[in-house]
N, C-alpha and C positions, 0 to 999 in steps of 0.2 A: 504494500500500500504506500510505497514511497511516492512522493508527489501528490499526496492527498490534498484537496482543497477543502477549506472548512465551511465556507458560507453555504447555508442551506438554500436550495432553490424554492421559490414561492410555491405554496400549496402542495408541498411534499407531505405525503401521509406516511405513517409508520408501515403500512402495507399497501403497496401500489399495485393496482390491477392494470396490466398492460394488454391491450388488445392485439392479438396475433392473427393476421389475416387467415381465415379459413381453418383455424384450428383452436387449440386450447387457449385459455387465458392463463397467463403466468403470474402468480403472486410473488411479492418480494421475498416470501419465505421459501420460494423454490418449489412449491407444490402445485401440481396441476389441478385446475378447478373443473376440468371436463368430467362430467358425471357419467357413470355407466361405462367408462372405458377401462378395461382391465389392463394391467401391465404384466409382462413376462420377465422373469428374472434371467439375467445372463445376457449374452450377446456382446459384440464389439462395435463401438462407434468409430468409423473411419473419418478422420479430419484431414482436409487439405489445408496445409499451413503455409503461409507466406514466408515465415522465418523459422530458423532452427536455433537451438541453444548453442552458445560457444562454451558453456560450462554450466554448472548447476548450483552456484552460489549467487542468488539474485541480489545480494547486498553488496556486490563488487561492481565497479565500473566495467570490468571485463565481461561480466555475464548478465548485466542488468537489462539487456535489450528485450524486445517484445517476444522473442522466440522462447524465452524461459518462463515468462509470467504465466502463460496458460498451463504450464506444468506445475510451477511452484504453488499456485493457489490450491491445488489438489493434494499437495504433499506436505508443505510447511505450514504449521499453525500460526495464526495471527490473533492478537487480542481483540481487535476490532475489524469488522468487515464493512465494505461499502456496498450497499444494496442498490438495486436498479433505480430507486427513487432518489438516489444520491444521499441517503441518510447513512450515518456512521453508527453501526450497532455492534454491541458486544457479541462475540461468538460464544454463545452459551453452551455449546457442546464442549468447548475448550476451557472456558472460564466460568467460575462462579460469580465473580464480580471484579470490577476495576474502578476504584473510587478515589477522589480527592479527599484525603483524611486530615490534611493540615495545609494551611496557606502560608505560614511563616515558620520554617521554610516550606515551600511547596512540596508536598509529599503525596505520592500515589501508592495505594496499597492494592496489590493484585492477588486474587485468590484463585488458584488453578484447580480445576476439577480433580478430585482425589484419584479418579481412575485414568486420567490422561497419561498416556505413555507412548513411547516410540514403538515402531513395529517390531523391534528386537527385544521388547519387554522392558527397556529402561524407562523409568518414570520421567515425565517432563517436569522439570523443577526450576527453582531459582537459578541453578547453575547454567541453564540454557539462556535465561534472561541476562545473567551477568556476562556470559561469553559474547553475546551479541553486543551489549553495551561496551564491553572492553575493546572490541574491534571497530566500533563505529563512533568512538568519542574523540578520535584524532590523537590519542596519546601514544600509540605504538608506531614508530617510524616504519616506513615502507609497507604499511598496511593499505591494501586496496579497498577503499570505502566509498561506495557510491554517494552516500550522504553522511554527514556528521551532525546535521541540523537537529537540535533538540538533545541529542545524546551528549554533546559536548557541554551541556548545561547541567548534567546530572553529577551530583557529588558522590553518591554511593548507591549501590544495589546490593541489598542483603536479603537472605532467605531465612525462613523459620527452620526449626530443627528437621522437619520432614521435607522441607524444600517446597512445599505447596503454597506458602504465602510469601510474596515478594514485596519488599518495601523499597521504593525508589525515592530518594531525597534529592531535590534540585538545589544547586548552588545559586542559580538565578531563575526567575519564573519562566515557564514555557507554556504558552496558552494552548497550543495544539497538541497536547500530550497524547490525545487519542490516536495520533498517527505514528506513535512509537511502538516498538516491539512487534513488528510485522515480519513475516517470513523467518520465524525462529528456526535455528539450525540445531541438529543434535550434537551438542558440544562434546559429549563423550566420544563420538565417532570422528568428528572433524579433527580433534586434537591428535588423533593417532595417524592421520593420513599424511604421507609425504606431500609437502607443499602447503599443509595446514590451511589456514583461512583463505589465502589468496588463490591457490590452485589445487587444494586437496580434494575438491569435488569435481574436478575437470574430467576425471577418468573413472570408469566402473561405476556409473551412477546407480546401477541396479543394486549396489551394496549399501546405498544411503538409507538409513532408517527413516520411515515415514511417520508423520504425525497427522496425516489426513486420511480421507477415504480411499485414496489410491496410493500406490507406490510405483517407483520407476522400475520397469521390468526389463527394459532394453533400450539401447541407443546405437544406431548406425549412422555416423556422421554423413550428411549429404542425402540421407534417405528417410529414416524414421526414428521417432521416439515412441515407445510403447509404455503405457501405464496399465497396471493390473490392479484389481481390487485388493485393498489392504485388509486381509482376513483378520488381522490383529487389531483393527481399529476399534476403539472403545465406544465410538458413537454409532449412529445408524449405519448399517452396512450398505455400501453402494449396490445398486441393482445391476449395473453392468459388470460383465467380466473384465472388460478392458476398453481403453481408448487408445487408438493408434493415430499419431500425427505423422502424415507423410508430407515431406517438403515439396510444395508445388508453388514456386515463387512467382508464377505468372497468373494474374487474376483471370484472364480468359481461359487458361488451362484449368483453373479451379472450377469454372462453370462447366467445362467439358466433363470433368471428373464427376460432378454432381449429375449431369445429364446421363452419363454412361453407367451410373450406379457404382462408380468406383470410389465415391465419397458420400458420407451421410451428412456432413456439415461443412460449410465453407464460410470464410470471412474475407472476401476479396476487397480490394479498393474499388469502390463503386463508381460507375459512370451510368448515364441514362440508358445507353444501349445494353450494358450488362444487367442492370436491374430489370429492364423490360424483358430481356431474354430469360432471366430466372423466373419471372412471374408467369411466363408461358409454359414452364416445365410442369408436367403433371405430378401430383403427389408431393409437391414441395411448398414449404412455407418460407416467408421471408419477412424481414423487419428492418426499417431504417430509423435510426434515432440520432438526434443531435447529441454529441458526446461532450464530456468534460475534457476535451483536448482540442488543440488548435494547431493549424498549419502556420509556419513562419519561415522567413528567410533569415538565416544566421550568417553574419559576416565574419570572416577570418581577419581579426584585427592585427595580426602579424603580417598580413600581406601589405607590401609597400604602398599600393594604390588605395586599398580599402582602409588603411590606417589614417588616410586623409579625410577629416570630417565632411568636407565639401562634396566628396565623391559619394559617400553614404547618403548625404542629404539629397543629392541629385537623383540617386537611384530611388530613394523613398518618395521623391516628388514625381518622378516619371512614371512609376508603376500605377496601374489602375486596378485596385482590388475589387471594385464594383463589377468590372468586366469579368474578372476571374470568377466571382460568385455567380454572376448571371449565366455565364457560359458553362460552368462546371458543376455548380451545386443546385441552383434553382430548379433545373429539370429533375433533380433527384428529390429535393425537398424545397417546395415553394417558399418556405419560411426562412430559408438560409440567409444570413446577414454577414456583412463585413464586420470584422472584429477590430476594435480600436483600443484594446487594452491587453497587456500581457499578464496581469495579475488576476483580474476579475473577468469573468466571461459574461456575455450578453444573457440577460435573464437573472443573473445574480444581483442581489439587492445593491451592493456597492458599485456596480459597473458604471463607468463613465467612459465616453469615447474621447480619447486624447489625440486623435490623428491630426487635428488642425488642418493645415494645408497639405499634408502628406497623403500619399496613396490615392490621389484623385486624377492621375494621368495628366498632370500639368507640364507638358513638354517645354513650352517657352520658359517657364520658371526653372525647370531642371537645367536647361542650357545656360541660363543666366548665372546660376550657382557655379557651374563649371567654369565659365568664362571669367567670372570674378576671381576664381582661384587660380587663374593662369593657364587654363586648358584652351587649346585652339582647335577649331573644327577644320579637319582636312578635306581634301577634294573627294575622299572616299566616304565622307559624311561620318567619320569617326574622330573623336577628339584625341588629342595627343598633348604631351607635356614633357619637356626635357628629353625628347627622343623616345618616349614610352607611349604606346597607343593605349587607349582606354579599352582594353580587352580583358574580359573576365570569364571565368568558368562557373556555370551553375551545375551543381551535383545533387543527385538524388539516387534512389535505387531503381534498377530496372524491373520490369514486370508490373509496373503500376501505370495503367492507361490514363488515370486522372493526372498524375504528375507529369507524364509525357506531354499531355495536352497543355498543362500549366506552363511547362518549360517553353513551349512554342509561343504561347501568348506573352510571357514575360520577355522573351527574346525580341518579339516584334515591338512591344511597348518601349523597351530600352533603346532599340535601334533608332526610333524616332528622335531620341534625345542624344544621339551620337555615342551611345555606349554599346560596344559589341559584346554580345553574350553568346558564348558557346556552351552547348549542352554536353556535359561530361559525366555520364551516369555509370553506375557499376552495381554489382550484386550487393544485397543488404549486408551480408557478413563482411564484405570488404569496406563498405561505406562506414558502418558503425564499429567494425573491429579494427580497421587500419586507418583509413583516410581521416575520419573525424578526430580520433584520439591523437593521431600524429600531426594534425594540422595541415594535411595534404588536400586542401580545398580552398576555393575562393569564397563562393557563396553556397550554402547548403540549404536545400529545400526539404525540410524535415518537419516533424510534428512532435509536440509534447502532449502526453496524455496524463491527466491528473485526476483529482478527486475533490471532495468538498473542503479540504484543508489547504488553502491557497498559499498562504504566506510561507510556511515552512517548506511546502512542496516546490515553490519557485526559487527559494534561496540558493539552492545548489547550481542553478542555471547561471547565476550572476556573481557568485562568490569566487575568488581566486582558488583554483584547485578543485572546484565543484565538479561532480560527475557529469553534469550536463553542460558545462561551460566550455564547449568546443571552440568558441571564437576567441578564447583567452581574454575575456573582458575583465577589466579591473577598474573599480571606482570605490574608493574608501567611503564616500558619502552614501552610495547605494548600500554598501555593506553595513554601515552604521544604522541606516534606516531599517534594513531587514532585522538587524539585531534588536532594535527597539520594537519593531512590529511583532515579532514572534514571541516577545515577552509581555506584550500588552494584553491584559486580561479584560479590558473594556472593548467589546466587539466593534462599537462605533468608531472608537479611536483607532483600533487596528485596521478597520476598513479605510479610514482616511489616510493612514500611513501607507497602505497598499497603493492607493491612488497617487500619493506623493511619489512613491517609488516609480510607478509607471510614467508619470510625467517627466521625471528625470531621465528615464530610459528612452523616451522619445527625443529628448535633447541629445543624449549620447549616441543613440542608434546602434547598439550592438546587434540588433535584429529588427525585423519588421513583422508584426503579426498580420496575418491575412484573413483568416476566417476559422470558425469552429468546424471541427471534423464531423462528417456524417458517418456513423457506424452502421455498417450493413452486415446482416447475418442471414444465412439461408440454410435450411435443414429439411430432412425428410419428415413428412407429417406424421409418420408412425413413431417418431422419436419424441417422447413427451418430456415436459418440464423444462424445455430449452427456451431461453429468452435473452435478449440483448442487454448486457450490463455494460454501458459505454463509459466505464471508468477504468482505472488501473486493474481492477479485479478481472475484467473481461468476462466473456460468456461462460467460462468454466467455473465460476465462483460457486455454483450449486451443482456441479457435475455428479455429486454423490446421489442426487435425487433423480437423475436422468434414467429413463427406462424406455424400452420398446413396448409399443402397444401389442396386446395379444391379437393374433390374426382374426 
């Protein structure tokens, strides 16, 4: 649940009923409301996956990509879970309670279910909480930590004699504490592995003890990840025998797999043509939802051209996000809107649009910005300065028809302003595993997927050394504002600080927000209890309740 956003969306109920075309209604508790439909125990769900894991520790920058989260949510326990209505709820199968028991100093007391244990029989205890905190608080050199936000504010983590009560004392307040202690690892197992925390879970994932309804049964890189029912799970047993993820990185190929009955569930990058094709498939249900994630352009600030503020300002002025939304999203979801904030999303109470004069396709203004900064328009209609042409690369991952079309639109928009943009895409594992971490990009067209806890979730994107800070952005003022915001216990004041942060980000321009993502999911109608959870949890958040209908 890293990257959770805190603010609740309006009119969110504790149990949300989501209408699914032509099939069951899915409640937020994950149970089907279709009456009179029996389920059969067993069976394997075949999933066509866009991404695959690079390893199996979701708390590291190396492994934190989307390829692992669908697996992690079924294997690693978390204190709180995000439901499809965007509410943050205690996982009562895992926890008895998690409560603020003191304000000075801020103290949270966690009570673990007495029967909670890893699949190898080892109890889940305070030792697992302490191990996670120890490696995410920034105190151990050379530890790969995707986030330290919140954990670095904890003074101590102690356990009761039996280890089932955990007391966490903070040195400084942390408002979004419900976002902590997600994807707990089996400490007793990880300690014994060569490579430990950083790479100890990269190999032989079938040996990793599970604390969820499924366990990892096999992994063939470049091909499949297989989950099998965790027969030693203390909670309700999964109905399915297994879930198999097969790597299908091309969205159109995923549709073919569903059509040919080679897949039971797909989650492709949606376009109008793709959605219309899926809707015509017999025996298939589908769902589109606006997600708590957004598309953005991230600048590599170490690039000599992009390090110049006038260039980033000109790009932000020249692009037309309204055109992107109208061409790419409105045919999918007529309510899709341009996004003008990096912290709060449209529909959230604190949302304010801070774009100002940016992102409206103002070509003359973009040219004026460049010329004031000493750039000269050449005969080829491309600007240059000091012998360097204004030529940049836009990178995203292949196999995504929406982003391919987006690249072409951005290329044309910037060409009008004398900025030459070349499309330089690669496979997801190369983009997120090599290019972005190594800074081998100019502009990246990527997405951030979050949850209801916005401030702590966004901090790592903009702090030095943060797991999502691919552009190497540094601003002490921004960092200080985040530190103040995540410790602010007054929601209204925290919201105002979030907007103050975004206003300064528009001034600094490490990135340009474009629009909120549309999460698309399609599955066979005889697969029950499936529904779109467009947060970091993803659709597999309740996979333990999935079942095939009886014929």
